[in-house]
N, C-alpha and C positions, 0 to 999 in steps of 0.2 A: 785766879778764879775764873776768868773768861776762858782761859785755855783748858781748865778742868771741865767746864761745861761743854766746850767743843769736843773734848776727848770723849765725854759721855755720849754725845750725839753720834760720833763716828762709830763707837762700839755698838750702839743700838742699831743703827742702820746697817752696819757691816754684818752683825750676827743675824738681823732680820732678813737681809737679802739672801744670806746663805741658807737659812732655814726655809724661806719661802721657795727658793730655787729647788731645793731637795723635795719639798712637799708638792711642788708643781708637777714633778714627774709622776706623783701618785694621784694627780688631779684633785688635790686638796686646796680649798680656797685660801687666799692670802691672809684672811682674818685669823684662821686657825694657826697660820705660820707666825703671825704677830704674837698671839697668845703663848705659843710654844717658846718663842724667842724670849718673851718676858719672863717665863718660868725659869729658863736657863740663865738669864742675865741677872735676875734679882738676888737679893741678899739670902734668900732661902734656896737658891740654885747654886751656880758656880761662884756667885758673889762678885761678878765683874763690876756690878754697880751696887754699892751698898746703901748709898743715900738716895732713895727713890724720890725724895722731895725735889731733886734736881730736874726731874722730868715731869713733875706734877703740873707746872705752868703750861708747858707745851701739850700735855695730855688734856688739860682743861680746854685749851684752844681747839684741840682735835675733836673732842666730844661736841663742842659748840658748833664747829663746822659740819660734823657728821649729822647732827640732828637738824641743823639748818638745811642741809641738802635733802634730808628725808622729808622735811616740811615742804620744800620746793616741789618735790615730786608728788605731793598729795594735793590735788586740786579739788576744792569743794564742789566745783561744777561737774567733775567727772564721777563723783560719788553716786549720782543717780543711776549710772549704768550698772553698778554693782551694789546697789542699795540693800538688796536682800542679804548679800554676803556680809556687808558692813554692819547693818543694823541687826538682822536676824542671827546670822552665824556669829558675828563678833560679840554681840551682847550676851548670847547664851554661853559662848566659850569662856568669856572672862568671868561671868558670874559662877558658872559651874566649877571652873578651876579654882577660883577664889574660895568658894564655900567648901569644896572638897579638901583643898589644902589646909584650910583653917581647921576643919574637923579632924584631919589626920594629925596636925601639929599640936592641937590643944592638949591631949594627954601627956605630951612630953614637955611643952612649954608652960602649961598651967596658967597662962595669961591670955585672955581673949583678944586683947589689943595686939600683942605680939604674934599670936596665931593668925589674926586677920592680916597683919602686915606681911607675914610669910606667904599668904595667899596673893597679896599684891605682887610679890617678887616672882612667884612661879607662874602667874597668869600671863605674863608678857613673853613674847617670842622675839627672835632676832630678825628684824626687818632687813638689816644689812646683809646677813648671811643668806637668808632665804631668797631675797630678790636677786642677789648675784648668782646664786646657784640656778635659779629659774632662767635667768638671762643666758648664762653660759650653756645650759642644756636645751635652749630653744623652746622652753615650756611656759614662757611668760603669758601666752594667750591660751594655754590649755585650760580645760575646766578646773582642774585642781590648782593651776597657777592663778587664775582669776579669783578663786575662792580664798586661797592663801593670802593674796595681796589685800583683798577686802577685809579679812579678819585682822591682818597686821595693821591696816590703816585704823581700824577701830581701836586696837590696842594702843597705838601711838597717841590717838586722841584721848584715851583714858588716862594718860599720864597727867593731864591737867588736874582732874579731880583727885586722883590718887596722891599727887604731890601736895595738894591743898589739905588732904586728910591727915597727913603725917603729924603736923603739930597737934591736931585733935587727939589722935591715937596715943601720942606720947604724953598727953596730959598738959602740954604747954598752953593749950587754949582752954583752960579750965573755966574761966568766968564767962558770963553771958556776953559781956562787952567784947572780949577777945574773939568769941565765936562770931559775933556780928562783924568784927573787923576782918576776919577770914573770909566771910561771905561777901563783904564789900570789895575785898581784893579780887575775888573771883569775878564779880560783876564788872569790875574795872577792866580786867584782862579780856573778858568776853567783848566788852564795848570797844576796846582798843583793836581787837582782831577784826571785828565787823567793820568798824569805821575805817581802819587802815586798809582792809582788803577792798572795800568798795569805793572809797573816795580819796583818801590821803595819798597812799603809796602809788597808785596808778598815775595820779596827776604829777607827783614828784618825778617819777621815772620818765614820764612823757616829756617833761621839761629838760631832764638830763640828757635823754636820747637826742633831742633836737640840737644839742651842742656838737654832736658827732664826735665826742671825745670818749674813746674806750677807757682811758685811764680814769676819767671822772665817773663813768658808769660803774667800774669795778670798785672804786673807793666808796661810792654811794651804797652799793650793795653790802659791802663789809660794814659800813657805818650803821646801816639798818639792822644788820645781824647783831653786831656787838652792842648797839644802843638798846635794842629790845631786850637782849640778855641782861644788860645792866639794869634796865627798868624793872624786870621781874625780880632780879636779885634785890633791888631796893625795896620791893614789896614783901621781901622775906621768902621768895621762892628761889629755885635754882637758876643758874645761868643757862644750863642746857635747855630747860623748859622755855626760856625766853627765846633762845635761838630757834627752837622748833616752831614756835608761834610766828617768829619773823619769816621763816621760810613759808609757812602756811599763808601769811599775808601776801607775800610776793607771788606765790603760785597762782593767785587769782588775776594777776595782770598778764598782759600779752608779752611781757619781757622775761617770763619765768625760764624759758629754754636758754636764752642768752645768759641769764644769771647762773644757771647750772653749769654751762660750758666754761664760764669765767672762773667760777669758784672751785670747779672740780679738781684742778691741780693742787690747790691749797688743801682741799679736803682729803685727797688721797695721801698727801704728804704728812698731814698732822693727825688724822684719825688713827693711823697705824700706831702712833705714840700712845693713844688712849688704850688700845688693846694690849700694847706692850706693858703699860703701867698696871693694867689689870692682872696680867700674868706675873708681874713682879710682886704683887700683893699676895699671891698664892703661897702659902706656907707649906713647903714640902715635908717638913718634920711633922706638922699637923696631919698632912695627907697620909704619911706612913703610919702614924700612931692611930689614926681613925679610918684606915682604909675600908674596913668592912662597913662601918656606919655611912661613909661617903658613898660607897657603891650601892648600898641599900637606898640612900637618898636619890642617887642618879636613876636607879631602876624605878623608884616610885614616881619621880618627876616625869620620866619618859612615858611610862605606862599610863599615868593619870592624864597627861596632856594629849597623848594619842587618843585616849578614850573620849575625853571632853571635846576635843577638836572634831573627831569623827562623828560623835553623837550630835553636835551642834550643826554640822553641815548636813547630816542625814535628816535632821529635824526640819530643815527648810526645803526638803524635797529632792535631794540629790542621791544618786545610787550609792550603794554601800562601798563599792570599789573606789569611787571618786572620794567619798567621805573619808575612808581609811587613808588614802594617799594624802589628802589634805591634812589629816590629823598627824601623820608622820612628819610632814613638812613643818608643823608648828610645835614639835616636841621639845625643842631646846629652850633655854632661858635667854632672854634678849638683852641688848645693850642698855635699854632703858632701866632694866632691873638693877644694873650696877649703879646707875645714877640714884635710883630710889634707895638702894641698900646703903650707899654712902650717906644720903640724907637721913635715913632711919638710924644709922649708927651714930651720927652726930647728935640726933635728937634723943638718944638713949633708948630707942625701941628694941634694939638687939645688942647682945654682948659681942665681945671680940671673938669668942669661940663659935658662937652661932654665925657670925659674919664669915669666919673662915670656912665653916661647914658649907654655907651657901655658896661662897666663892669657889671652893674646890669642886663642888657638884656642878655648878653652872659652867665652869670652864670645861669640864669633861663632857657635858651635854653638847657644848659648842663644837668640841673636837670630834665628837661622834656624828654630828649632823651630816657632813658630806657623805659618809658611808651609809647612813640611814636613807638619805635622799636617793642615792644610787640604787639601793635595794627596794625602795618604796613601791615601784610598779609590781615586782614579784611578790612582795609581802602582802600588798593590798589585794592582788588577784587571788593569792592562796587563801587569805583569811576570808575573803568574801565568798569563796566557794565552800567553806566549811558549814556543815549542817548546824553547828552550835550557834551560828550567827543568823540562821534563817528567821528566827523570831523577830530580830531587829529589822530584817529586810522586808518583813511583811507590810511595813508602812508604805512600801513602793509597789507591792504586788498588784494592787488594784489597777494601777496604770499599765503595768506590764502585761496584764491579762486582756487588754483591749484587743478587739478584733483587728487583725492586720491584713486587710485586703485579701481574703481567701480566694484561691483559685487563679491568682494572677500568674502569667507566664511571660517569658521572653522580655522582661522588663529590666529597668535600670534601678539599682539601689544606690542612693546617695547618702553617705555618712557625713553629716555636718552641713549646717545651713547658714554658713557665713556668706561672704561675697561670692566666692567661687561656686558654692552650692546653689545659691539663688540664681546666678546667671545660667548655670547648667539646667536647672529646673525650668527656667523660662524658655530656653531653647527647645527642650524636650516637649514642653507643653505646646509650643507653637508648631512643632513638627508632628504632633500626635503620637509621640513615643511614650508608652506607659512607664511610670517611674514611681518610686516610693522613697521618702526621706526619713532619716533618723537623726535626732538631735537631742542634746542633753540640756538645752536651755528651755525650761518649762514655759517661760513667758513667751519665747519665740514660737514654741509649738502651739500654745493657746491662741496667739494672735494669728498665725498663718493658717490654723485649722478653720478659723472664722472666715478666711478668704478663700477657702476651698482647696488648699494645698493638701495632698496626701502625705502629711507629715505626722510622725509619731514620736513620742518621748521614749527614750530607752538608751541603754548602754550597749554599744556595738561590740564590746568584748564578750558579751554573754551569748552563747550559742543559741539559746531559746529565743532571744530577741531577733537574731538574724533569720532564724527559721520562720518566725512569724511574718517577717518581711518577704518571705519566699526566696530564700537564698538558693535552695535546691533547683528552682525553676527559672531563676533570673539569668539574663544573658551577660550583664555587666555589673560590676561593683566599683563605685567611684568613692574614694576616701579623701575628704578634704577637711580634715580637722587639724588643730594645732597641738597635738599631743603625740610626740614621737613614740613613746612606749605603747600607748593604746593603738596607734597605727600599726606597729609591728605585730601586736597581738591579733588585731582584726584580720590582717593579711594571712597570718599563719592559720588562724581558725577557718577563714573562708576557703583557703586552698585545700585544707584538710576535708572540709565538708562538701565541697563541690570542685572537683578537679577540672571541670570544663569552663567554669566561669572566667570571664576576662576582667582582670583587676587593674584599675588605673589609680595611682596614688599621687597626690600632691604633697610634697614635702618642702621643707624650708631650705635645707642645705644639700649640696651635691655629695657630701660625705656619707649621707644616709642612703644613697641610691643603691649601692652594691648590696647592702644588707637586705633591703626590701625586695630586690630582685631575687636574691637567694631564698627568701622566705616564700616566694610564690607570686609576686606582683608581675604583671605582664609589661606595664609601663610605669615609670616613675618620673614625675615632672617636678624638678626642684625649682623653687621660686627664683633663687639667685641665678640659675642657669637661664631661665626664661628672660630674666631682666637683662642679662648680658647679651643674649641674642637680639632682643628688642633694641638695645642701644646700638650694637654694631650694624644692625640692619638699617636703622635710621641714618647713621653716619654714612654708610656706603651709598644709600639712596640719595643723600644730598650731594654726593660726588658723581651722581649719574652712572653708577655701576649698572649694567644691563640687568633687567628684572629677573630673567631666567638664571643669569650667573649669580645673582644675589640669593635666590632660592637654593641654588646648588651649594653655595657656601654654608647656608643654614643647615642643609642636610649633612654636609661633611662635618660641621661642628658637632652636630648631634651624634654622629657616628664616631667622634673622637679624632677626626683628621684635622687638627688645628693647623697643620702645615699648609693647608689649602689657602689660608689667608695670605700667605707670603707670595703666592703666585698670581694674585689678582692684579690685572693690568687696568689701571683706571683711565677712562677717556679724558681727553683734554678738557679743561674747565672753562675755556673761553665761550664755547657754544652754550652750555647751560646758563652761564651768567647772562648772556644776551637774552635767553628765553625767559628769564625770571622777570624781565621788565613788562612782559605781556600778562595782563590780568585776566582772571576768570577762565584760564585754560591751563593745561598741564603739559609738561614734556616728559617723555619716557624713552628709555633706550632698550634695545633688544639685540642680543648677540646671536648671529646666525651660526649655528653649530653644524657639525658634519651630518647629523641626523635630522636637522631641521627641514621640514617639507618645502620651505620656500627656496631652498638652494636651486640654482639654475632656472628660477622663474623671474620674470620681469615684473615691475610695478604694474604695468598694463595687464599682464596675465592675472595677477591677484586681485585687481580692481579694488585696491585698498580705499581709495578716496570715495568712489561711488558706493561701495558697500558699507562703509563705516562712518564716513565724514571726517576721519582723521587724515593727516597729511604727513608724508615722509619729507622732512625738511632738509635732511642731510644723511650721508652715509660716510662712516669712517672706514677706510680700507688701507692697510699697510701703513698706518700712522698718518695718513693724509685725509683731511676732511674734504668731501665732495658735496658742496652745498647744492640744494635744489636739483636733485637728479631728475632726468627726463623720464617719461613713461616707459621707454624701452630699456631702462637700466635693469641689468640682471644681477640678482643677489648671488654672492659667492660665500663659501665657508670662511668665517673669520670677520665678516662684515659686522659693524655695529650700526644699527639703524636708529636714527633719531626721529621720533614721532611727536606730533603736536596736535592738540585738540582737547575737547572736553574729556573728562576722565573715562566715562563709559565708552566713548568712541575710541579712545586710545586702547582700552582693554580689548575691545572687539577687533581692532587691527592686529593686536598681538595674537589673538586666537586664530586669525587668518594666517599669520606667519607660521604658527605652530600646526597649521593644517586642520 
């Protein structure tokens, strides 16, 4: 028996690894690979595993850990930042999808409770797939990324009431006393979550952390996860719901990140088994016999969820393009839906055939999701430009018709008002350089307009918006947004509309630099590249590499000459170490090059001490340190000059050496 179970695990992980490796070449997420592997392995596929009960236990553990980590990543404190997306967009999306699905399903199911339950299943989207895709594409902080996450969080929180309503819809809670018992369980769960998040769990984890035992911390986290799951199961709810609530409780403590890092290996190992088991449940014979019906169901789900998601986001004040892109991201059926479907099937809400219909359609929507997300920028841009959608977009026309600083010339246009945009605007304001800012966060625009910022609400991918900002007369365009697809579109549009404008782009990864330069950007500054320069500059500075040589290395790195670092000759470290004991002053080094004006001049000639207050305390020549050189000492090419004094005085001394 044990060897048979081990054989099952080997087959599952072996086939899963092969399928995921092949799909990785197509840039398809691993979750889709697990689903595909499950379809191939199951009794309805090649039949390599016929008894799917062998993996049900591990699959149950997998979904518990999956939903536990999702709960960990949802902090109630952080919901304020995206509250409009969570409450406004999430509530309208769930209600619209639920009611629309129920209305469509009722003529076929002829039962209002089953139709409403179908709405439950379709309303939820896949947090695991969407968050992974957004992270891999670097769009987690983009407008559509933040909106998608906000709505997904609301959907995940909705699982609590939806799970509680299953017994009522199934007729199991027919009496008034049973209904009161269900409400009492709901109140108990809410009390446990609030009490645990604010008082109990933080105090427990604080005591555990003080033991400095990593093993005890991991065991405690797993105990909280499984214990809460068992508690909700005892109340008649699902284990998965309890695990999600446990993660939500721990997310409110300062130990959430450590818990995520410790649980992640277990989650990644086990949740794949959950998706494999879902794929195994998919009946390929049912799929072949009902292919047309299933494809119609897939089309209805995708179109309905794109519409309800887009309309909900547009309703809370976002542009049509962003709304459509968010709707496409939410078009699939989520992993929570499988949990609800299993509970509904056990409660007798849906039949086996309806369950297979839902399962087949849901798996197909998940498999299609990566391809839809890759095409979402183009689809949303194309659809938002169609005249058929102009009526819907009129809700935002009033804002877009705002007067945008007419007659302004030779100014800077800033797209995005995050940290980089704010810092740039502050510098431009201090130096009296005219500028205008465009941002998609209506709350930011409203707040900054009150402070006198020339900031406007609008979508930079729309040519009419850029023209109202004065694109044709602007000198520079600076794009600092976290949306790679929109950034490329803005660069292409701006270069087409104004061939003379100078375009600077901030991007996240160096891999995007070449594409943006080809589209027309003059300079592209990747964040990871800037970080690497900052790091090596500080490292070399601590080793007293001469200041001008350090700047030379930075320029060579920027131009791609990484071999330059191999030729750096570091000065001896004994002198800097001695200088570090002197407080309130700084030491600096300077390399005398062939073109340095100080060559063949003495310290007396340059009057370094009298003109700046800094002192030349030593010179390194031919590997030898010459301490306290006299005033008649003449500088030669290759000398490394050691200066000491207050920072401003040392910088002035370097200016004298440079002529």
